[in-house]
SETIZA-649915 format. One line per field, with one value per residue: residue in three letters; chain; x, y, z of N, C-alpha, C in turn. Coordinates in Angstrom, 3 decimals. Example, Ala and Ser with C-alpha at 12.3 -4.5 7.8 and 13.67 -1.06 7.14 Angstrom:
REM SETIZA-649915
res <- c(ALA	SER) .
chain <- c(A	A) .
nx <- c(13.190	12.850) .
ny <- c(-5.690	-2.250) .
nz <- c(7.800	7.080) .
cax <- c(12.300	13.670) .
cay <- c(-4.500	-1.060) .
caz <- c(7.800	7.140) .
cx <- c(13.200	12.900) .
cy <- c(-3.300	0.030) .
cz <- c(7.800	7.870) .
END
This chain:
REM SETIZA-649915
res <- c(MET	HIS	VAL	CYS	VAL	PRO	ASP	SER	ALA	SER	GLU	PRO	VAL	ARG	ARG	GLN	VAL	GLN	ARG	TRP	ASN	THR	ALA	PRO	HIS	TRP	VAL	VAL	SER	ASN	GLN	ILE	ALA	HIS	PRO	PRO	LEU	VAL	THR	GLU	GLU	GLN	PHE	VAL	ALA	VAL	GLN	ALA	ILE	LEU	ASP	GLU	ARG	THR	THR	MET	ALA	ASP	ARG	GLN	LEU	ILE	GLY	GLY	LEU	ASN	PRO	PRO) .
chain <- c(A	A	A	A	A	A	A	A	A	A	A	A	A	A	A	A	A	A	A	A	A	A	A	A	A	A	A	A	A	A	A	A	A	A	A	A	A	A	A	A	A	A	A	A	A	A	A	A	A	A	A	A	A	A	A	A	A	A	A	A	A	A	A	A	A	A	A	A) .
nx <- c(13.858	15.216	14.809	15.967	13.886	13.272	11.941	9.371	10.248	12.306	14.838	15.870	13.723	13.752	12.207	10.450	10.343	8.763	9.816	9.066	10.241	11.580	10.310	12.374	13.619	11.857	10.825	9.921	8.068	7.872	6.506	3.613	3.430	1.808	-1.509	-4.137	-5.938	-8.394	-10.553	-9.871	-12.157	-13.635	-11.948	-12.042	-14.775	-15.018	-13.325	-14.830	-17.060	-15.812	-14.948	-17.387	-18.111	-16.383	-16.223	-16.798	-15.244	-13.262	-12.054	-11.075	-9.253	-7.483	-6.679	-5.313	-3.050	-1.637	-1.069	-1.844) .
ny <- c(-8.395	-11.390	-14.089	-16.853	-19.340	-21.700	-24.813	-27.083	-29.835	-30.103	-28.798	-25.317	-22.773	-20.362	-17.282	-14.439	-11.352	-8.340	-5.276	-2.385	0.969	2.726	5.652	7.734	7.207	7.708	9.077	12.227	14.453	17.888	18.840	18.144	14.910	13.463	13.650	13.927	11.026	11.116	13.759	16.174	16.598	14.249	12.360	13.130	12.707	9.901	9.052	9.870	8.183	5.693	6.036	6.076	3.431	2.087	-0.045	-0.373	-2.488	-2.532	-0.070	-0.561	-2.573	-1.231	0.786	-0.755	-1.326	1.017	2.230	4.999) .
nz <- c(-7.925	-6.780	-4.540	-2.602	-1.550	0.867	-0.016	1.056	1.179	-0.567	-2.785	-2.418	-3.788	-6.331	-6.148	-7.333	-5.690	-4.509	-3.320	-1.498	-1.676	1.119	2.818	2.847	0.438	-1.575	-4.701	-5.451	-7.358	-8.107	-10.195	-12.170	-13.311	-15.036	-16.480	-14.032	-12.897	-11.677	-10.548	-7.920	-6.436	-6.979	-5.792	-3.066	-2.584	-2.905	-0.859	1.329	1.080	1.442	4.051	5.408	5.077	6.663	9.323	12.902	13.805	11.845	12.387	14.939	14.381	12.645	14.393	16.218	14.808	14.675	17.409	19.651) .
cax <- c(14.763	14.905	15.324	15.827	12.943	13.329	10.718	9.110	11.036	13.277	15.799	15.284	13.114	13.933	10.944	10.585	9.643	8.764	10.028	8.791	11.236	11.182	10.004	13.517	14.065	10.810	11.111	8.758	8.213	7.099	5.713	2.676	4.073	0.795	-2.822	-4.755	-6.944	-9.669	-10.448	-9.746	-13.509	-13.967	-11.136	-12.596	-16.081	-14.804	-12.774	-15.948	-17.837	-15.038	-14.945	-18.688	-18.165	-15.481	-16.970	-16.097	-14.219	-12.156	-11.367	-10.319	-8.120	-6.529	-6.159	-4.351	-1.804	-0.940	-1.563	-1.424) .
cay <- c(-9.038	-12.795	-14.650	-18.297	-19.706	-23.151	-25.561	-27.939	-31.070	-30.209	-27.712	-23.971	-22.318	-18.925	-16.591	-12.990	-10.588	-6.904	-4.519	-0.965	1.870	3.435	7.061	8.577	6.887	8.015	10.129	13.109	15.510	19.103	19.074	17.058	14.012	13.036	14.187	13.146	10.052	11.601	15.122	16.225	16.446	12.820	11.682	13.445	12.046	8.469	8.873	10.007	6.939	4.625	6.280	5.640	1.966	1.539	-0.479	-0.222	-3.537	-2.059	1.005	-1.162	-3.279	-0.228	1.428	-1.668	-1.312	2.269	2.760	6.397) .
caz <- c(-7.004	-6.556	-3.296	-2.489	-0.506	1.032	-0.265	2.220	1.261	-1.657	-2.965	-2.375	-5.031	-6.545	-6.395	-7.445	-4.659	-4.729	-2.095	-1.663	-1.109	2.326	2.541	2.461	-0.914	-2.539	-5.671	-5.487	-8.357	-7.858	-11.398	-12.464	-14.270	-16.003	-16.084	-12.966	-13.320	-11.121	-10.031	-6.466	-5.895	-7.037	-4.787	-1.747	-2.479	-2.702	0.489	2.265	0.986	2.075	5.490	5.902	5.039	7.669	10.501	14.174	13.845	11.007	13.108	16.043	13.782	12.187	15.583	16.829	14.036	14.976	18.673	19.881) .
cx <- c(14.304	15.510	15.147	14.935	13.006	11.963	10.552	10.030	12.117	14.222	15.106	14.786	13.330	12.585	11.205	9.759	9.733	8.913	9.801	9.927	10.697	11.036	11.228	14.004	12.992	11.285	9.838	9.025	7.349	6.221	4.793	3.278	3.106	-0.549	-3.438	-5.807	-8.334	-9.455	-10.292	-11.112	-13.941	-13.212	-11.712	-13.933	-15.926	-14.228	-13.876	-16.808	-17.101	-15.009	-16.264	-18.775	-17.275	-16.284	-16.152	-14.987	-13.007	-11.355	-10.528	-9.094	-7.058	-5.898	-5.119	-3.020	-0.959	-1.447	-1.050	-0.198) .
cy <- c(-10.487	-13.232	-16.155	-18.597	-21.217	-23.777	-26.558	-29.149	-31.159	-29.019	-26.351	-23.552	-20.820	-18.317	-15.098	-12.331	-9.109	-6.213	-3.048	-0.157	2.475	4.919	7.903	8.332	7.131	9.120	10.955	14.223	16.700	19.457	17.882	16.211	13.548	13.610	13.321	12.189	10.437	13.031	15.065	16.039	14.983	12.045	11.888	12.738	10.547	8.198	8.967	8.748	5.812	4.795	5.830	4.120	1.319	1.205	-0.237	-1.260	-3.131	-1.000	0.448	-1.890	-2.284	0.478	0.574	-1.684	-0.079	2.828	4.170	6.499) .
cz <- c(-6.845	-5.230	-3.341	-1.291	-0.342	0.794	0.877	2.291	0.206	-1.660	-2.807	-3.759	-5.143	-6.891	-6.465	-6.340	-4.994	-3.390	-2.394	-1.045	0.182	1.989	2.173	1.030	-1.969	-3.473	-5.814	-6.476	-7.963	-9.045	-11.621	-13.583	-15.355	-15.568	-14.988	-13.524	-12.818	-10.645	-8.514	-5.812	-5.896	-5.960	-3.395	-1.549	-2.215	-1.315	1.535	2.262	1.686	3.584	6.109	5.991	6.089	8.914	11.759	14.280	13.015	11.740	14.253	15.505	13.349	13.385	16.281	16.106	14.346	16.297	18.917	20.748) .
END
């Protein structure tokens, strides 16, 4: 998709932008489309490492984005 973006002092400039589909427009397959890149065990292990690296500041920032 291209949109016209006004430039600071000249004519509008056409730039390509990418927009993600909203959840109701996602295409979900019940069948595996391709072999997994990582095992489920690897995925869970990395998520645990990333969770450990999350600082309190990160949690507060993320919490601010989705208040209860």
